[in-house]
C-alpha positions as CSV (number, residue, x, y, z in Angstrom):
1,M,0.0,0.0,0.0
2,T,1.4,3.4,-1.0
3,R,1.9,6.1,1.6
4,R,-0.9,8.2,-0.1
5,R,-3.2,5.3,-0.1
6,A,-2.5,4.6,3.6
7,G,-3.1,8.3,4.4
8,T,-6.4,8.2,2.6
9,I,-7.6,5.1,4.4
10,A,-6.6,6.7,7.8
11,L,-8.4,9.9,6.8
12,A,-11.5,8.0,5.8
13,A,-11.6,6.1,9.1
14,A,-11.4,9.3,11.1
15,A,-14.0,11.0,9.0
16,I,-16.4,8.0,9.4
17,V,-15.9,7.8,13.2
18,L,-16.4,11.5,13.8
19,L,-19.4,11.7,11.6
20,A,-20.9,8.6,13.3
21,L,-20.6,10.5,16.6
22,T,-22.4,13.5,15.2
23,L,-25.3,11.4,13.8
24,R,-26.5,10.2,17.2
25,I,-25.4,13.2,19.3
26,A,-27.8,15.3,17.1
27,V,-30.7,12.9,17.9
28,A,-30.0,12.3,21.6
29,S,-28.9,15.7,22.9
30,L,-32.3,17.4,22.7
31,S,-34.9,15.6,24.7
32,P,-33.1,15.7,28.1
33,L,-33.1,19.5,27.9
34,L,-36.8,20.1,26.9
35,T,-37.7,21.0,30.5
36,R,-34.9,23.5,30.7
37,I,-35.7,25.0,27.4
38,G,-39.4,25.3,28.4
39,E,-38.3,27.7,31.3
40,D,-37.1,30.2,28.7
41,F,-40.0,30.0,26.2
42,P,-43.2,27.9,25.9
43,L,-43.0,24.5,24.2
44,P,-46.5,23.5,23.2
45,A,-47.2,19.8,23.3
46,A,-47.9,19.8,19.6
47,V,-44.4,21.1,18.8
48,V,-42.8,18.6,21.2
49,G,-44.7,15.9,19.4
50,L,-43.5,17.1,16.0
51,I,-39.9,17.2,17.4
52,G,-40.4,13.5,18.5
53,M,-41.6,12.5,15.1
54,A,-38.9,14.5,13.2
55,P,-36.1,12.0,13.3
56,P,-37.8,9.0,11.5
57,V,-39.8,11.3,9.1
58,A,-36.7,13.3,8.2
59,F,-34.7,10.1,7.8
60,A,-37.4,8.6,5.6
61,L,-37.4,11.6,3.3
62,A,-33.7,11.7,3.2
63,G,-33.7,8.1,2.1
64,M,-35.7,9.0,-1.0
65,V,-33.6,11.9,-2.2
66,T,-30.0,11.0,-1.2
67,P,-29.2,8.6,-4.1
68,A,-30.0,11.4,-6.5
69,I,-27.9,13.9,-4.5
70,E,-25.0,11.4,-4.5
71,R,-25.2,10.9,-8.3
72,R,-25.1,14.6,-8.9
73,L,-22.5,15.7,-6.4
74,G,-20.4,12.6,-5.7
75,L,-20.1,10.6,-2.6
76,E,-17.6,12.5,-0.6
77,R,-19.0,16.0,-1.4
78,S,-22.5,14.9,-0.5
79,V,-21.3,13.6,2.9
80,L,-19.3,16.9,3.4
81,I,-22.4,19.0,2.7
82,A,-24.4,16.8,5.2
83,A,-21.7,17.3,7.9
84,V,-21.5,21.0,7.4
85,T,-25.4,21.3,7.5
86,A,-25.5,19.2,10.7
87,A,-22.9,21.3,12.5
88,A,-24.6,24.6,11.3
89,M,-28.1,23.4,12.4
90,L,-26.8,22.3,15.8
91,G,-25.4,25.8,16.3
92,L,-28.7,27.3,15.2
93,R,-30.5,25.2,17.7
94,A,-28.5,26.8,20.4
95,A,-29.8,30.3,19.1
96,A,-33.5,29.2,19.1
97,V,-35.8,32.0,20.4
98,D,-39.1,30.1,20.3
99,A,-40.6,26.7,19.8
100,W,-40.8,26.9,16.0
101,S,-37.3,28.1,15.5
102,L,-36.2,25.1,17.7
103,L,-38.3,22.8,15.6
104,G,-36.9,24.3,12.3
105,A,-33.3,23.9,13.4
106,T,-34.0,20.4,14.7
107,A,-35.6,19.4,11.4
108,G,-32.6,20.7,9.6
109,V,-30.3,18.7,11.8
110,F,-32.2,15.5,11.2
111,A,-32.4,16.1,7.4
112,A,-28.6,16.3,7.3
113,V,-28.2,13.2,9.6
114,G,-30.6,11.3,7.3
115,V,-28.5,12.0,4.2
116,A,-25.3,10.8,6.1
117,N,-27.1,7.8,7.5
118,V,-27.7,6.6,3.9
119,L,-24.2,7.3,2.6
120,I,-22.0,6.0,5.4
121,P,-22.4,2.3,4.4
122,T,-21.3,3.3,0.9
123,V,-18.3,5.2,2.2
124,V,-17.3,2.0,4.1
125,K,-17.8,-0.1,1.0
126,K,-15.7,2.2,-1.1
127,Y,-12.7,2.7,1.2
128,F,-12.8,-0.6,3.1
129,P,-14.0,-3.2,0.8
130,E,-12.2,-6.0,2.6
131,R,-13.0,-4.7,6.1
132,I,-16.7,-4.0,5.9
133,G,-17.5,-5.9,9.1
134,L,-14.7,-4.2,11.0
135,M,-15.5,-0.6,9.9
136,T,-19.3,-1.2,10.4
137,T,-18.5,-2.3,14.0
138,V,-16.3,0.8,14.5
139,Y,-18.9,3.3,13.3
140,S,-22.0,1.6,14.7
141,T,-20.2,1.4,18.1
142,A,-19.5,5.1,17.8
143,M,-23.1,5.7,17.2
144,A,-24.1,3.6,20.1
145,V,-21.8,5.5,22.5
146,A,-23.2,8.8,21.1
147,T,-26.7,7.6,21.7
148,F,-26.5,7.0,25.5
149,T,-23.8,9.6,26.4
150,P,-25.8,12.9,25.8
151,P,-28.7,11.9,28.0
152,L,-26.1,11.2,30.8
153,V,-24.2,14.5,30.5
154,A,-26.6,17.0,28.9
155,V,-28.3,18.1,32.1
156,P,-25.0,18.4,34.1
157,L,-23.6,20.3,31.1
158,A,-26.6,22.6,31.0
159,D,-26.2,23.2,34.8
160,A,-22.7,24.4,34.1
161,V,-23.1,26.4,30.9
162,G,-26.9,26.7,30.3
163,W,-28.8,24.7,27.7
164,R,-27.6,26.9,24.9
165,G,-24.0,26.3,26.0
166,S,-24.8,22.5,26.0
167,F,-26.0,22.7,22.4
168,V,-22.9,24.7,21.4
169,T,-20.7,22.0,22.9
170,W,-22.4,19.4,20.7
171,A,-22.1,21.7,17.6
172,V,-18.3,21.9,18.2
173,V,-18.1,18.1,18.2
174,A,-20.1,18.1,14.9
175,L,-17.8,20.8,13.5
176,A,-14.8,18.6,14.3
177,A,-16.2,16.0,11.8
178,V,-16.2,18.5,9.0
179,A,-12.4,18.8,8.7
180,P,-11.6,15.3,7.5
181,W,-14.5,15.3,5.1
182,V,-13.1,18.5,3.5
183,A,-9.7,16.8,3.0
184,L,-11.4,13.6,1.8
185,S,-13.4,15.5,-0.7
186,L,-10.4,17.3,-2.1
187,R,-8.7,14.0,-2.6
188,A,-11.6,12.4,-4.2
189,R,-12.1,14.7,-7.2
190,V,-15.8,14.3,-7.7
191,S,-16.3,13.2,-11.3
192,R,-17.7,10.3,-13.2
193,R,-14.4,8.8,-13.7
194,D,-13.9,8.7,-9.9
195,A,-17.2,6.8,-9.3
196,V,-16.8,3.1,-8.5
197,D,-19.6,2.5,-11.0
198,E,-21.3,4.6,-13.6
199,P,-24.7,5.5,-12.2
200,R,-27.8,4.0,-13.9
201,A,-31.3,5.2,-13.5
202,D,-32.7,1.7,-13.4
203,V,-31.0,0.5,-10.2
204,L,-33.9,1.3,-8.0
205,A,-36.3,-0.4,-10.4
206,R,-34.2,-3.5,-10.1
207,I,-33.6,-3.7,-6.4
208,V,-37.3,-3.5,-5.6
209,R,-37.9,-6.7,-7.5
210,V,-35.5,-8.6,-5.3
211,P,-36.7,-10.3,-2.0
212,Q,-33.6,-9.4,-0.1
213,T,-34.5,-5.7,-0.5
214,W,-37.8,-6.2,1.1
215,A,-36.4,-8.5,3.8
216,L,-33.9,-5.6,4.7
217,V,-36.9,-3.2,4.7
218,V,-38.7,-5.3,7.3
219,T,-35.6,-5.8,9.3
220,F,-34.7,-2.1,9.4
221,G,-38.3,-1.0,9.8
222,V,-39.1,-3.2,12.7
223,N,-35.7,-2.4,14.5
224,S,-36.4,1.3,14.1
225,S,-40.1,1.1,15.2
226,V,-39.2,-0.8,18.4
227,A,-36.4,1.6,19.2
228,Y,-38.5,4.8,18.6
229,A,-41.5,3.3,20.4
230,M,-39.4,2.6,23.4
231,F,-37.7,6.0,23.4
232,A,-41.1,7.7,23.3
233,W,-43.1,5.5,25.7
234,M,-40.9,3.2,27.8
235,P,-40.8,5.5,31.0
236,P,-44.6,6.1,31.3
237,L,-45.3,2.5,30.3
238,L,-42.9,1.1,33.1
239,I,-44.3,3.5,35.6
240,D,-47.9,2.3,34.8
241,V,-47.4,-1.4,34.5
242,A,-44.3,-2.1,36.6
243,G,-44.9,0.3,39.4
244,V,-41.4,1.9,39.1
245,D,-40.9,5.6,39.9
246,A,-39.8,8.2,37.4
247,A,-36.0,8.0,38.2
248,E,-36.1,4.2,37.9
249,A,-38.0,4.4,34.6
250,G,-35.3,6.8,33.3
251,G,-32.5,4.4,34.4
252,L,-34.3,1.5,32.6
253,L,-34.6,3.6,29.4
254,A,-30.8,4.2,29.7
255,L,-30.3,0.5,30.1
256,F,-32.4,-0.1,27.0
257,S,-30.2,2.5,25.1
258,F,-27.0,0.8,26.4
259,M,-28.0,-2.5,24.8
260,G,-27.0,-1.0,21.5
261,L,-23.3,-0.9,22.5
262,P,-22.5,-4.6,22.9
263,V,-24.4,-5.6,19.8
264,S,-22.7,-2.9,17.7
265,L,-19.4,-4.4,18.8
266,L,-20.2,-8.0,18.0
267,V,-22.8,-8.2,15.2
268,P,-21.0,-6.7,12.2
269,L,-17.8,-8.6,12.8
270,L,-19.5,-11.9,13.3
271,V,-21.7,-11.5,10.3
272,S,-18.8,-10.5,8.0
273,R,-16.6,-13.3,9.2
274,R,-19.2,-16.2,9.4
275,G,-21.7,-15.1,6.8
276,R,-24.6,-16.4,8.9
277,T,-27.5,-14.1,9.8
278,T,-30.1,-16.5,11.2
279,P,-28.7,-16.7,14.7
280,F,-29.0,-12.9,15.1
281,Y,-32.5,-12.9,13.9
282,V,-33.3,-15.6,16.4
283,V,-31.9,-13.6,19.3
284,A,-33.6,-10.3,18.1
285,V,-37.0,-11.8,17.5
286,G,-37.0,-14.4,20.3
287,G,-35.5,-12.0,22.9
288,G,-37.9,-9.2,22.0
289,L,-41.0,-11.4,22.1
290,V,-40.0,-12.9,25.5
291,G,-39.5,-9.3,26.8
292,V,-42.9,-8.1,25.5
293,I,-44.7,-11.1,26.9
294,G,-42.9,-10.5,30.2
295,L,-44.2,-6.9,30.3
296,L,-47.6,-8.1,29.5
297,V,-48.0,-11.0,32.0
298,A,-45.5,-10.2,34.9
299,P,-44.2,-6.7,34.4
300,S,-43.0,-6.2,38.0
301,A,-41.6,-9.7,38.5
302,A,-38.4,-9.1,36.5
303,T,-38.6,-5.6,35.0
304,V,-34.8,-5.3,34.4
305,L,-34.8,-8.7,32.5
306,W,-37.8,-7.7,30.3
307,V,-36.2,-4.3,29.5
308,V,-32.8,-6.1,28.6
309,L,-34.8,-8.5,26.3
310,V,-36.8,-5.8,24.7
311,G,-33.4,-4.2,24.0
312,T,-32.3,-7.2,21.8
313,P,-34.4,-6.3,18.6
314,P,-32.2,-3.2,18.0
315,L,-29.3,-5.6,17.2
316,M,-31.0,-5.7,13.8
317,F,-29.7,-2.1,13.2
318,P,-26.0,-3.0,12.9
319,L,-27.1,-6.2,11.2
320,A,-28.8,-4.2,8.4
321,L,-25.9,-1.7,8.1
322,V,-23.3,-4.5,7.5
323,L,-25.7,-6.3,5.1
324,F,-25.9,-3.1,2.9
325,G,-22.3,-3.6,2.1
326,L,-22.1,-7.4,2.2
327,R,-25.1,-8.0,0.0
328,T,-24.1,-5.7,-2.8
329,R,-21.5,-5.8,-5.4
330,S,-21.3,-2.1,-6.5
331,H,-21.2,1.4,-5.1
332,E,-24.3,2.5,-6.8
333,T,-26.4,-0.5,-5.6
334,T,-25.2,0.1,-2.1
335,V,-26.4,3.7,-2.3
336,A,-29.8,2.7,-3.8
337,L,-30.3,-0.1,-1.4
338,S,-29.4,1.9,1.7
339,G,-31.5,4.8,0.6
340,F,-34.6,2.7,-0.3
341,V,-34.4,0.5,2.9
342,Q,-33.9,3.5,5.2
343,S,-36.7,5.6,3.5
344,V,-39.3,2.9,3.8
345,G,-38.0,1.6,7.2
346,Y,-38.0,4.9,8.9
347,G,-41.4,5.7,7.4
348,F,-42.7,2.6,9.1
349,A,-40.9,3.5,12.3
350,A,-42.6,6.9,12.5
351,L,-45.9,5.2,12.8
352,M,-45.2,3.0,15.7
353,P,-44.9,5.6,18.5
354,L,-48.0,7.2,17.1
355,A,-49.9,4.0,17.1
356,I,-48.9,3.2,20.7
357,G,-50.0,6.6,21.7
358,V,-53.3,6.3,20.0
359,T,-54.1,2.9,21.4
360,H,-53.1,4.1,24.9
361,E,-55.5,7.0,24.6
362,L,-58.3,4.8,23.4
363,T,-57.9,1.9,25.9
364,G,-56.2,3.7,28.9
365,G,-53.6,0.9,29.0
366,W,-50.5,-0.5,27.3
367,T,-51.6,-3.9,26.3
368,A,-52.6,-3.0,22.7
369,G,-49.3,-1.1,22.2
370,L,-47.2,-4.1,23.5
371,V,-49.2,-6.4,21.2
372,L,-48.4,-4.2,18.2
373,I,-44.7,-4.5,19.0
374,G,-45.0,-8.3,19.3
375,V,-46.8,-8.5,15.9
376,A,-44.1,-6.4,14.3
377,L,-41.4,-8.7,15.6
378,V,-43.2,-11.7,14.2
379,L,-43.1,-10.0,10.8
380,V,-39.4,-10.4,10.8
381,V,-39.5,-14.2,10.6
382,P,-40.0,-14.3,6.8
383,A,-37.3,-11.7,6.4
384,A,-34.9,-13.9,8.4
385,I,-35.6,-16.9,6.1
386,V,-35.0,-14.7,2.9
387,M,-31.6,-13.3,4.4
388,R,-30.3,-16.9,4.9
389,R,-29.2,-16.8,1.2
390,R,-25.6,-15.5,1.0
391,E,-26.1,-13.8,-2.4
392,S,-25.8,-10.2,-3.4
393,V,-28.9,-8.2,-4.6
394,E,-27.4,-8.2,-8.1
395,E,-27.0,-12.0,-8.1
396,A,-30.5,-12.5,-6.8
397,W,-31.9,-10.3,-9.6
398,E,-29.8,-12.2,-12.2
399,R,-31.0,-15.5,-10.9
400,R,-34.6,-14.3,-11.0
401,T,-34.6,-12.7,-14.4
402,G,-32.0,-14.6,-16.2
403,L,-30.4,-11.4,-17.3
404,R,-27.0,-9.7,-16.6
405,W,-27.2,-6.9,-14.0
């Protein structure tokens, strides 16, 4: 490996890790401070609800448009623009003067994060084609750490420097991610001859005809729906059904969030080395169903255990991320697959917290909401069967059509 190539690889690794931290900091750093912000200006419940729905909705929309953006601007430049936008919007969030300006800045943050979410698996495939599992582990672990760290430190940080100062701190972290992407973009020379594959307009039309694509949509959608449903409703649910107090409920939500760390460390490496996906689906679906059943029939008997088990379905997140690279042959297919799966998956995820809230309002309890989560987990079983095949999306399309990709 030449010195220039080694430098580019090191730069790409730093760029990926710093951006991965930004992606989850942007999502996790707001909700712990809503009470503090509400002391400075009113936060209507409707706006708070929109802020809660903003991540999956913005990510779904970003999944639709990101492949087109990447084709026009190139991979590195597209990610650079997303990183700059995320840092700028995080800074603007600190300058919010009312609920609507806070919502606008937050929507801008999530739009940028959504674009980066789609493109990072493609960056990994381009710069680390022989180390997809390792790099997916690295960046998904960084995302897991950035998910549970802000809730732990945001309030103490706000005590020290105010909620605006807390947001500025996270904006500085996001700004640190911009520098390596500037350098990487300058090295990449965005042009057609730099692209790994010449873009074709029919890639999306082809991937939607392949069962693996829809299996990944279900995998990603159910994972995200469980995660967002628990982030939105776990504390009041546990207070009502398990009899815990607010502090205990907050700690159990942190435990649920923490479950993303060990699975992020293990799943991508094991999948890339062994090629098998079925054991991970079994753990995710089986563990999740046992946890849901426990909360339904004996919520106070082993509450911590049920929360840990409900925390196993999110292992499908790093599983899907690594499969974007492992189940595609080309750069353009990875972009199209990642964009389509995340668009549809996050669209589905946006509905689950709403559905649980509606059923709780109608019934006055949490049984219907927990049953909805259980049904969603059962839907993953056919997806697990499809993903047993160790073939790429391109190979699956060629096998089904008899044509060359």
